[in-house]
MARKE-564312 format. One record per residue (C-alpha): residue in three letters; x, y, z. Coordinates in steps of 0.1 Angstrom, whole numbers, padded with zeros to 4 digits, always signed. Layout:
N
ALAXYZ
...
This chain:
514
UNK+0000+0000+0000
UNK+0012+0035-0009
UNK+0015+0061+0019
UNK+0001+0094+0008
UNK+0014+0127+0022
UNK-0013+0151+0034
UNK-0005+0188+0034
UNK-0033+0210+0050
UNK-0035+0246+0039
UNK-0064+0258+0061
UNK-0042+0285+0077
UNK-0031+0299+0043
UNK-0055+0290+0014
UNK-0083+0284+0038
UNK-0079+0319+0053
UNK-0085+0333+0018
UNK-0122+0325+0024
UNK-0141+0357+0022
UNK-0145+0371+0057
UNK-0122+0346+0074
UNK-0092+0358+0094
UNK-0074+0338+0122
UNK-0055+0356+0149
UNK-0021+0342+0161
UNK-0036+0323+0190
UNK-0062+0306+0168
UNK-0036+0297+0142
UNK-0015+0281+0169
UNK-0044+0261+0183
UNK-0054+0249+0148
UNK-0018+0241+0139
UNK-0012+0221+0171
UNK-0044+0200+0166
UNK-0036+0193+0130
UNK+0000+0182+0137
UNK-0003+0165+0171
UNK-0037+0149+0170
UNK-0050+0148+0134
UNK-0014+0140+0124
UNK-0013+0156+0089
UNK+0022+0155+0075
UNK+0026+0192+0068
UNK+0007+0225+0071
UNK+0009+0257+0051
UNK+0004+0285+0076
UNK+0007+0319+0058
UNK+0018+0339+0028
UNK+0050+0359+0031
UNK+0048+0397+0031
UNK+0011+0399+0040
UNK+0011+0419+0072
UNK+0028+0425+0106
UNK+0001+0404+0122
UNK+0008+0375+0099
UNK+0045+0378+0107
UNK+0038+0377+0144
UNK+0015+0347+0140
UNK+0041+0327+0120
UNK+0068+0336+0146
UNK+0046+0322+0174
UNK+0040+0291+0153
UNK+0076+0284+0144
UNK+0087+0290+0180
UNK+0063+0263+0192
UNK+0072+0240+0163
UNK+0109+0243+0170
UNK+0102+0233+0207
UNK+0083+0203+0195
UNK+0107+0191+0167
UNK+0083+0197+0138
UNK+0096+0229+0123
UNK+0102+0212+0089
UNK+0064+0205+0088
UNK+0056+0243+0088
UNK+0055+0258+0053
UNK+0050+0294+0041
UNK+0040+0306+0006
UNK+0066+0328-0010
UNK+0072+0345-0043
UNK+0098+0348-0070
UNK+0111+0382-0057
UNK+0148+0377-0053
UNK+0154+0376-0015
UNK+0124+0395-0002
UNK+0102+0365+0006
UNK+0132+0345+0018
UNK+0141+0373+0042
UNK+0105+0374+0055
UNK+0104+0337+0060
UNK+0138+0337+0077
UNK+0127+0365+0100
UNK+0096+0344+0108
UNK+0117+0314+0118
UNK+0104+0291+0091
UNK+0124+0266+0072
UNK+0102+0257+0042
UNK+0091+0280+0013
UNK+0063+0270-0011
UNK+0075+0291-0040
UNK+0046+0304-0062
UNK+0056+0302-0099
UNK+0037+0303-0132
UNK+0023+0270-0144
UNK+0007+0283-0176
UNK+0021+0303-0205
UNK-0009+0326-0203
UNK-0001+0336-0167
UNK+0036+0340-0175
UNK+0032+0363-0205
UNK+0001+0381-0192
UNK+0013+0388-0157
UNK+0051+0386-0157
UNK+0058+0396-0193
UNK+0088+0373-0194
UNK+0100+0343-0214
UNK+0099+0308-0200
UNK+0138+0309-0199
UNK+0138+0341-0179
UNK+0112+0328-0154
UNK+0130+0295-0149
UNK+0163+0314-0144
UNK+0146+0336-0118
UNK+0132+0306-0099
UNK+0166+0289-0099
UNK+0181+0321-0084
UNK+0156+0319-0055
UNK+0163+0282-0050
UNK+0200+0288-0048
UNK+0195+0316-0023
UNK+0172+0294-0002
UNK+0199+0267-0001
UNK+0224+0292+0013
UNK+0199+0302+0040
UNK+0190+0266+0049
UNK+0154+0269+0036
UNK+0139+0239+0018
UNK+0119+0247-0014
UNK+0087+0233-0028
UNK+0073+0248-0060
UNK+0037+0257-0069
UNK+0030+0258-0106
UNK+0002+0283-0104
UNK-0026+0277-0130
UNK-0011+0243-0139
UNK-0045+0230-0150
UNK-0049+0257-0176
UNK-0013+0252-0185
UNK-0020+0215-0193
UNK-0050+0225-0213
UNK-0035+0253-0234
UNK+0003+0251-0231
UNK+0015+0215-0221
UNK+0049+0221-0237
UNK+0055+0250-0214
UNK+0045+0229-0183
UNK+0068+0201-0194
UNK+0097+0226-0199
UNK+0092+0240-0164
UNK+0089+0206-0147
UNK+0119+0193-0165
UNK+0139+0223-0154
UNK+0127+0222-0118
UNK+0133+0184-0115
UNK+0170+0191-0120
UNK+0172+0214-0090
UNK+0171+0207-0052
UNK+0133+0213-0051
UNK+0116+0188-0027
UNK+0082+0188-0043
UNK+0065+0201-0074
UNK+0029+0211-0065
UNK+0002+0210-0092
UNK-0027+0233-0085
UNK-0060+0234-0103
UNK-0060+0270-0093
UNK-0094+0280-0108
UNK-0111+0246-0101
UNK-0117+0239-0138
UNK-0107+0203-0142
UNK-0130+0173-0143
UNK-0119+0138-0131
UNK-0110+0125-0166
UNK-0087+0155-0172
UNK-0072+0153-0137
UNK-0062+0117-0143
UNK-0049+0124-0178
UNK-0028+0154-0167
UNK-0015+0139-0135
UNK-0007+0106-0152
UNK+0013+0126-0178
UNK+0034+0141-0150
UNK+0040+0109-0130
UNK+0049+0089-0162
UNK+0073+0115-0176
UNK+0089+0124-0143
UNK+0087+0092-0121
UNK+0113+0104-0096
UNK+0096+0137-0088
UNK+0073+0140-0058
UNK+0042+0157-0071
UNK+0014+0172-0049
UNK-0021+0179-0062
UNK-0039+0210-0051
UNK-0077+0209-0059
UNK-0103+0237-0059
UNK-0140+0231-0057
UNK-0156+0255-0082
UNK-0175+0227-0099
UNK-0179+0206-0067
UNK-0154+0181-0081
UNK-0125+0186-0058
UNK-0129+0153-0040
UNK-0134+0134-0072
UNK-0104+0151-0087
UNK-0082+0142-0058
UNK-0094+0106-0061
UNK-0082+0105-0097
UNK-0050+0123-0090
UNK-0041+0096-0065
UNK-0051+0069-0090
UNK-0026+0085-0114
UNK+0002+0081-0089
UNK+0003+0115-0072
UNK+0022+0112-0039
UNK+0008+0142-0020
UNK-0025+0160-0017
UNK-0036+0194-0003
UNK-0067+0199+0018
UNK-0084+0224+0040
UNK-0105+0218+0071
UNK-0142+0221+0061
UNK-0132+0228+0026
UNK-0124+0265+0033
UNK-0107+0284+0006
UNK-0109+0309-0022
UNK-0143+0311-0040
UNK-0159+0276-0036
UNK-0130+0264-0015
UNK-0105+0235-0015
UNK-0108+0198-0011
UNK-0121+0191+0024
UNK-0098+0172+0047
UNK-0124+0148+0062
UNK-0139+0138+0028
UNK-0105+0131+0013
UNK-0095+0109+0042
UNK-0128+0090+0040
UNK-0122+0084+0003
UNK-0085+0074+0008
UNK-0093+0050+0035
UNK-0124+0033+0021
UNK-0121+0035-0017
UNK-0084+0039-0026
UNK-0071+0018+0004
UNK-0040+0039+0006
UNK-0020+0046+0038
UNK-0017+0079+0055
UNK-0007+0092+0089
UNK-0042+0107+0096
UNK-0060+0099+0128
UNK-0096+0100+0115
UNK-0111+0100+0150
UNK-0099+0136+0154
UNK-0115+0149+0122
UNK-0147+0160+0140
UNK-0127+0179+0166
UNK-0106+0199+0142
UNK-0137+0205+0121
UNK-0155+0220+0150
UNK-0126+0241+0161
UNK-0122+0256+0126
UNK-0159+0262+0124
UNK-0157+0282+0156
UNK-0127+0302+0147
UNK-0136+0309+0111
UNK-0173+0317+0118
UNK-0181+0296+0087
UNK-0209+0272+0096
UNK-0206+0236+0086
UNK-0237+0227+0064
UNK-0258+0201+0082
UNK-0255+0177+0053
UNK-0217+0181+0047
UNK-0201+0146+0044
UNK-0185+0132+0075
UNK-0185+0164+0096
UNK-0221+0177+0091
UNK-0246+0173+0119
UNK-0270+0152+0098
UNK-0244+0128+0083
UNK-0249+0101+0109
UNK-0286+0108+0115
UNK-0314+0087+0101
UNK-0346+0106+0096
UNK-0368+0080+0079
UNK-0388+0057+0103
UNK-0382+0028+0078
UNK-0345+0032+0082
UNK-0347+0033+0120
UNK-0368+0001+0119
UNK-0342-0016+0096
UNK-0314-0006+0119
UNK-0333-0020+0149
UNK-0337-0054+0132
UNK-0303-0059+0116
UNK-0284-0026+0110
UNK-0298-0027+0075
UNK-0290+0010+0068
UNK-0254+0010+0081
UNK-0224+0015+0057
UNK-0186+0015+0063
UNK-0188+0051+0074
UNK-0195+0042+0110
UNK-0198+0073+0131
UNK-0175+0059+0158
UNK-0146+0062+0134
UNK-0149+0099+0135
UNK-0158+0104+0171
UNK-0195+0106+0164
UNK-0226+0087+0174
UNK-0256+0075+0153
UNK-0288+0095+0159
UNK-0324+0091+0148
UNK-0341+0124+0139
UNK-0375+0134+0151
UNK-0399+0150+0126
UNK-0427+0144+0102
UNK-0410+0113+0086
UNK-0403+0098+0120
UNK-0419+0065+0128
UNK-0423+0046+0161
UNK-0388+0032+0156
UNK-0371+0066+0156
UNK-0390+0077+0187
UNK-0384+0044+0205
UNK-0346+0047+0199
UNK-0346+0082+0213
UNK-0367+0072+0243
UNK-0343+0043+0250
UNK-0314+0068+0252
UNK-0335+0088+0277
UNK-0345+0058+0298
UNK-0382+0062+0291
UNK-0406+0033+0283
UNK-0441+0038+0268
UNK-0469+0014+0260
UNK-0482+0009+0224
UNK-0511+0034+0227
UNK-0490+0061+0244
UNK-0464+0056+0217
UNK-0490+0062+0190
UNK-0501+0094+0206
UNK-0465+0107+0210
UNK-0456+0097+0175
UNK-0486+0116+0162
UNK-0476+0148+0180
UNK-0440+0146+0168
UNK-0453+0143+0132
UNK-0476+0172+0137
UNK-0447+0194+0150
UNK-0427+0183+0119
UNK-0455+0193+0096
UNK-0453+0228+0112
UNK-0416+0229+0104
UNK-0407+0229+0141
UNK-0374+0212+0151
UNK-0378+0185+0177
UNK-0347+0174+0197
UNK-0345+0142+0218
UNK-0345+0164+0249
UNK-0379+0177+0239
UNK-0395+0143+0242
UNK-0402+0143+0279
UNK-0420+0177+0275
UNK-0440+0163+0245
UNK-0449+0132+0265
UNK-0460+0154+0294
UNK-0482+0175+0272
UNK-0497+0146+0252
UNK-0504+0121+0279
UNK-0515+0145+0306
UNK-0507+0118+0332
UNK-0470+0126+0336
UNK-0450+0157+0339
UNK-0414+0167+0337
UNK-0399+0169+0371
UNK-0390+0206+0373
UNK-0365+0206+0402
UNK-0352+0240+0389
UNK-0375+0269+0383
UNK-0368+0305+0372
UNK-0388+0326+0396
UNK-0380+0358+0379
UNK-0352+0377+0362
UNK-0345+0413+0351
UNK-0324+0422+0321
UNK-0313+0458+0314
UNK-0296+0473+0283
UNK-0284+0509+0285
UNK-0264+0526+0258
UNK-0227+0530+0269
UNK-0230+0504+0297
UNK-0226+0466+0298
UNK-0258+0446+0298
UNK-0270+0436+0333
UNK-0290+0406+0345
UNK-0305+0398+0379
UNK-0317+0362+0383
UNK-0338+0346+0410
UNK-0336+0308+0407
UNK-0353+0281+0427
UNK-0335+0248+0431
UNK-0353+0221+0450
UNK-0376+0247+0466
UNK-0347+0269+0478
UNK-0343+0303+0462
UNK-0310+0319+0452
UNK-0304+0354+0437
UNK-0275+0367+0418
UNK-0265+0397+0395
UNK-0239+0399+0368
UNK-0229+0419+0337
UNK-0220+0404+0303
UNK-0212+0410+0267
UNK-0249+0407+0259
UNK-0282+0402+0278
UNK-0281+0364+0274
UNK-0244+0363+0284
UNK-0252+0384+0315
UNK-0280+0360+0323
UNK-0257+0330+0320
UNK-0230+0346+0341
UNK-0255+0353+0369
UNK-0268+0317+0367
UNK-0233+0302+0369
UNK-0225+0325+0399
UNK-0253+0306+0417
UNK-0240+0273+0406
UNK-0204+0281+0417
UNK-0216+0292+0451
UNK-0234+0258+0455
UNK-0204+0239+0442
UNK-0226+0225+0413
UNK-0209+0216+0380
UNK-0225+0231+0350
UNK-0223+0224+0312
UNK-0204+0243+0286
UNK-0223+0260+0258
UNK-0207+0248+0226
UNK-0231+0261+0199
UNK-0259+0286+0197
UNK-0282+0286+0166
UNK-0310+0310+0160
UNK-0337+0306+0134
UNK-0358+0336+0125
UNK-0387+0330+0100
UNK-0384+0350+0068
UNK-0408+0378+0060
UNK-0398+0406+0083
UNK-0425+0401+0109
UNK-0413+0415+0142
UNK-0437+0393+0162
UNK-0426+0361+0145
UNK-0416+0332+0168
UNK-0378+0328+0171
UNK-0364+0293+0176
UNK-0331+0290+0195
UNK-0313+0256+0196
UNK-0284+0255+0220
UNK-0258+0227+0221
UNK-0243+0218+0255
UNK-0214+0196+0266
UNK-0217+0180+0300
UNK-0194+0153+0315
UNK-0183+0141+0280
UNK-0218+0141+0265
UNK-0234+0165+0240
UNK-0271+0174+0239
UNK-0293+0201+0225
UNK-0322+0221+0240
UNK-0347+0243+0222
UNK-0366+0274+0231
UNK-0394+0291+0212
UNK-0405+0327+0218
UNK-0411+0360+0200
UNK-0380+0374+0217
UNK-0346+0358+0209
UNK-0332+0361+0245
UNK-0365+0347+0260
UNK-0362+0318+0236
UNK-0326+0311+0247
UNK-0336+0314+0284
UNK-0364+0288+0278
UNK-0339+0264+0262
UNK-0314+0270+0290
UNK-0340+0262+0317
UNK-0348+0229+0299
UNK-0311+0221+0300
UNK-0308+0228+0338
UNK-0337+0204+0345
UNK-0325+0177+0322
UNK-0291+0177+0340
UNK-0306+0180+0375
UNK-0330+0151+0368
UNK-0302+0129+0353
UNK-0280+0136+0383
UNK-0309+0124+0405
UNK-0317+0095+0383
UNK-0352+0108+0375
UNK-0367+0120+0342
UNK-0404+0117+0345
UNK-0425+0119+0376
UNK-0461+0107+0379
UNK-0487+0132+0391
């Protein structure tokens, strides 16, 4: 089995996503997770000469990398500009330059106004200077895909010339994301056949949604390294997503890599948080819905013989299989969720609850597993949620020029506690006052890991706002939902649900008979 090298460029090409910018602390956190836990081979972290902030970030990264003996795995994009990029990279403490050169005759003549001989000579000058400074060189052939389409003789001339230098890798980018899988295979095979001793990387873009397919065929053609970004971040439509590529490599190509796929969800979530770019719910491998069955028929088949399982088992990626609740839910979906909650219902009660879940789905309301006890309480009228924690009252104030203030009065097992706090927003102030009460009582509390607000379109100011909050508590993740005309009120309702769920679980009780 071949071992494929994975270079992740989230911190360079991924940061070229419109509106995305990582600070130095975020870059270091992402780099550490990619190298130490995900175990990618290399990471591209910046472009030379961008800004003082970028220089500071790279210095912090290289200092950490040197202390952890992985400095050679940190790469910086540089330019054919004499010694300017090399001096920037040297000042940053990096030891690898990814030199951006022209991979198509059109780019060469249209942008540089030089001959191919002049350009190759300039590149060799930078390579020679890099050798003197102890900096390793990889070369990008920018617009290589267009070069193969319109000027293959030029591409061959450049690769032939570069292959006779000390360059470590020649990197073949589909810069504008124009290739289809057939072209990718043909062009990559041409490179690997004519230059079998050269280490080629393939760098895909996703403009036609073909990046994963193109990487697949590049590897089939003998390419030794591929470039990815976490969550497919990148210019325009983005780059080949790391998680999807690893799934394809492991399950379809059967090639080796160093990647620890159980950490892919963790890095995906971190990059989602730092970038502000939400992961689509249906995104392969890392999206929320990927390991969720919605159809009742599927849940029934899984109950009987795992009939709707495939090789993409959620446990491989640090996930769990879930069964959605909505209008296509059957009794099997609801039964599986009730089992997780420790609730048993008889056949008639199950019919009533299933009917209510379907009704809510028809109204386009989201139903989380944590909503089920409340639905049961409402439908059956014979049982109720055991509300050990009640919000007696609260006061929120927002004054221009002052921090938002919250005063909370909370009843826990019939004893009342009061606390006041300021925050960055009204809900933040509310939560800080809440946790002050918990801290005084020595009670552990969950961590809010995601906050999602859905506002119906149409511009109606009295429309109901749905807030779904994801919590992490003692290694488990769960969601609670609140519905109200006011966003903060909706969030507070969802929070109160969470407090009672945890309190009841801690006391081994979920439902209590009237």
